[in-house]
N, C-alpha and C positions, 0 to 999 in steps of 0.2 A: 577427580570426583568419583564417588562410589556410583554403582549402577542406579540409574533412575528407572523406576517402574511407573507406567501410566496405564491403568486398566479399569474398565467399568464392566467388563464382560466375562469376568471370572475364567479367562483363558479359553472360552469356547469359540469355535469358529462361527462366523456370521455369514450367512448366505446373502448374496447381493442380487436384488431384483433388477434386471436390465430396464433402463429408463430411456428408451430410444427417442422419446419425444422431448427429452431434455427438461422435463418439468422440475426436477430437483437439481439445482446447480451448486456444486461444492467448490469453494474457492479457497485454496491453501494460501495462508499468509506467508509470503516469502517464497523461496525456491522449493520445488518438489524435491530436488537433490540438495540437502542441507549439509553444510560443512562445519565441523566443530574441531577446534584445536585440541590435541591430546591433553587431557588433564583439566580442561576448562569445563564449565557447566554447559550442558545442553539446554538451550532455550526453546521451550515449546511455544511456538508462535500461533498455533491453533488453525482452525478451519472454519470459514464462514459458510453458511448454508442458506440458500433462498429457494423456497418452493414457490413456483410462479403463481400458484393459486392460494396457498395458505400463508405465504409470507416467510419471515425468517424462522429458521429452525436451529439456529446456532446453539441455543441453550440445550438442545436435545442431542447434540453430537456426543457419541460415545468414543472415547480415545483409548487405544490400547497399544501396548508394545513396550520395549525397554531399550535404553541406551546406556552402555557402559563406557564412559569417556576416559576410563583408565586403560582401555585397550583399543588399539587401532582396529578398525573393522567397519562393516556396513550393518546398519540396524534399520528396522522397519517400524514406523508408527502408522497405525491404521485408524481411520476416522469413519464411523458408521452412523447413519441417521435413518430414522423411520418416521414417516409422516402420519397424519391422522387416519389415512386410508390404508395404512399398513405397507405402503410402498417404501422400499428401502434402497439407499444408495451408499456407496462406499468409495473411498479413495485412500491412497497411501503416500507417505513421505519416506524417502530413504535418507537416513542420516549417516554421513560418512565421518568417522572420527579419524583424523589424519595428523601426522607429524612431519610429513615430507613435502609440504607445499609452501609457497611463498605467501606471507601474510602482510597485510597493509601496514604501512608505517607513516603515510603522508596525507591521509584524508580520503573520504568517501564522497563522490559526487551524488547529489540528489538533484535530479533534473526538474526543471519547471517548464512544462509544455502548456499550451492552451488548446488550440484548435487544429483539427486534422480535416483535410478536404480532398476530394477527388479532382485532380487537375483537368479531367474531361468535363467536369461540371462545377467550376469554381464559384464560390460566393462572390457577390458584387464588391465586397469590402476587403479583399485579400490584403493583409498587411504582415508585419513582422511576426505577429503571433500565430499566423497560419502556416502550418507545415503540411506539405502535400503528402499523399500516400506514397509517392515515389521516394521522397526524401526520408520519410519515416521507415519505409521498408529497407532502404539502404542502411540506415542506422541500426535497425534490428539485425539485419544480416551480418553486419560487421561485429556487433556486440556478441552474437551467438558464435560466430566463427572464431572470435578471440577468446571464447570461454569465460565471459563475464559471469559473475555471481550476483544474484539479486536478493539481498537480505531483506528480512522483514523489518518493520518498525521496532519490534521488540528487540531484534538483534542490534539494530542501529543504536537504540537507547543504551543498551549494555556496552556497546563499543564506545560511545561518547563518555559513559561513566568509567571507562577504563577497565572493565571486568570481562571483556569478550573480544576475541580476535576475529577479524574478517579477512577473507582471501584478498590478495593484493589487487586483483581486478574485480572490484565490487562496485555496484551502482544501483540506485533506486530510481525508478521512473515514476514521475508524478505529473498529473494533468489537472489544471484548475478549471473550475466552473461546471463540470459535467456537461460539456457542450455536445450537441447531438452528432456533430461530425466525428468527434473522437469516439463516442459510444458506438457509432455505426461503422466507420472505416478503421479507426485506430484499434478498437477492440478486436476486430477481425484479424488484423495483422499480428496483434499480440497472441491470439490463439494459433495462428499459422506458425509462429516461431516459438510458441510455448514460453513466452516471457511474461512474468507477472508485473503489474503496474497498479498504481493507486489513482483513483479518480476522486479529487476533492470536489465534492458536489454541493451546490447551494441548495439548502433543504426547504426553502419556502416555495419551490416550484409547485404550481397547482396540481400537477399530476405526478408528484414525486413517487408515490407508491407504484404507479404504472411503470415509471422509468426504472425503478429498482428491480421490478420483475421482468419487464420486456428486455432489458439490457444486462441482465445477470450473466456473468461470464466466469469461467474457471480461472481467468487470468486478470480480472479487474476487481480490485478491492475498493469499496466505497468508504471514504472517510469525509469528515466535516470540513466544509468551507463556510460554515456558520448557517444560521437560520435567518437572522434579520440584520446582519452586519455588512452585507454587500451593498451598501448604499452610503451616500454622503451624510456626514454629521455636521455639527454646528461649531465644533471647537476650533477649527482652523489648524489643527495640529497634523503633523505628518503629511500624508497624501489626502487628508480630509475625510477619512473613514469614520463611521459611526462608533467604532469601538471606544473612542475617547470620551464619548458621551455617557458611557455605561459605568455603573458602579460594579464592584466585585460581584455582588449578588445577582445583578442583572446579567452580567457576562456568564456567570455560572449557569443561570437559567437557560441562556441561549445554547451553551455548550451541552448541557444535559438534554435539552430538547432534541438537538441533532443526534446525540448519542442514542436516544430512544428511537428516533426515526430510522437510523442506519443500523441499529443494533451493533454499534462499534464506537470505540473511542481510543484507538491506538494513536492517531495523529490528527492534527488540526492545521489548516492552512489559513493564515491571516488574510482576510480580504484587503486588497491593495497593498499588502505587506505591512500594514500599520500594526504596531505592537504597543499597547498601553502599559503603564506602570503596574496595572492591576492584573495583567494577563497571566503571569506565572502563578499567582495565588489561585486564580480562577481555574486554570488548567489542572492544578493539583487537586482542588476541591471537586472538580468534575471527573477526576479519575483518568485524565489523558496522559499518555506516556510522553508525548513530545509535540512540538509545533514547528512549522516551517515558515520562513519569511521569504522576501524577494531579494534579500541581500545576495550578491553574487560571490559565492565562494563554495568550497567543499566543507563537509562536516569533519571535524577533528576531535580527537580524544581531548576531553576537558572543556568542550564547548558547552554553552548554556542549552540544555535540552528544550527550553521554551522559545529559543530563537535560532533554530537551525537554518543556516544559509542554503541556497540552492544555486544550481548552474542553469541559467536560462537558455533555452533552445529556441533559436530564431528560424523562421522560414526563409528560404532563399539562400541560406548559407551552404557552403560546400560540405561534403562529407569529411574532408580533411579538417575543416573548421570545427565540426562536431567532435572529431577525434581529439583534437587539441584541447577542447574545452573540458573533456571528461578524463583525460589522462593526467 
């Protein structure tokens, strides 16, 4: 591929105002160190921005830099944003164009977690969906020590389409429901190990805007777990979710509503894992790249992007069990 240029700043240097209070949170989609196979397209996954007082500023991000994927080397993409008060923040992505690394040939695990808890103060209803901070930290420590790569949803979609290679050790971490234990304990561990993950959040929470601001993190990307679908329906199909009761137009409305709330529509997690016959058309019309189910498997080239399987992570299992599930 020829050199890709992305610039809105006419080549000028942009000064960065320190934001020690963390008011503006910049969340890179995917890994800060991004890997591209020599000769393939560089996929610009973008940067989400949340001002804790003003809301989302993603549409105001200025992206600059260039990547020449015909030449092995390291390239820098810079993201800059300025809020209404003139406060400015900036972050960078380093893009490594490589030809000497091992690339995946047998599937990418997308994990499905739910709840994270402190074992010193456990909830009353600890079950298989509850992963302790000790368990989660051991998993993160292993993933980072083994050099795992954390692709964006944009990269995964291209991988599934057969147009993009991913490193052999690649994994996407995802957490359903936007549960407070994950947002409190899990996100802190993601920040400690600098590992990006996705929180599929239910968007009809009463204080959703407060949650998005209070728990904004450089390593947590919020995506849709629907607005009004995380409840029982009347069809009796699948696991009984409401998605089967909706027409294509009604499902599009729900997806677009969550996209507006989250300022994002890269991925969608089906509540209860229920997928209706109208889901794919609705996803396409609402502009979503992909959607994930509860089917237990890895994502492979040629899969249906609207029905991506995931690897479920259970609490109480050993680290060896986790390793086996993602390798």
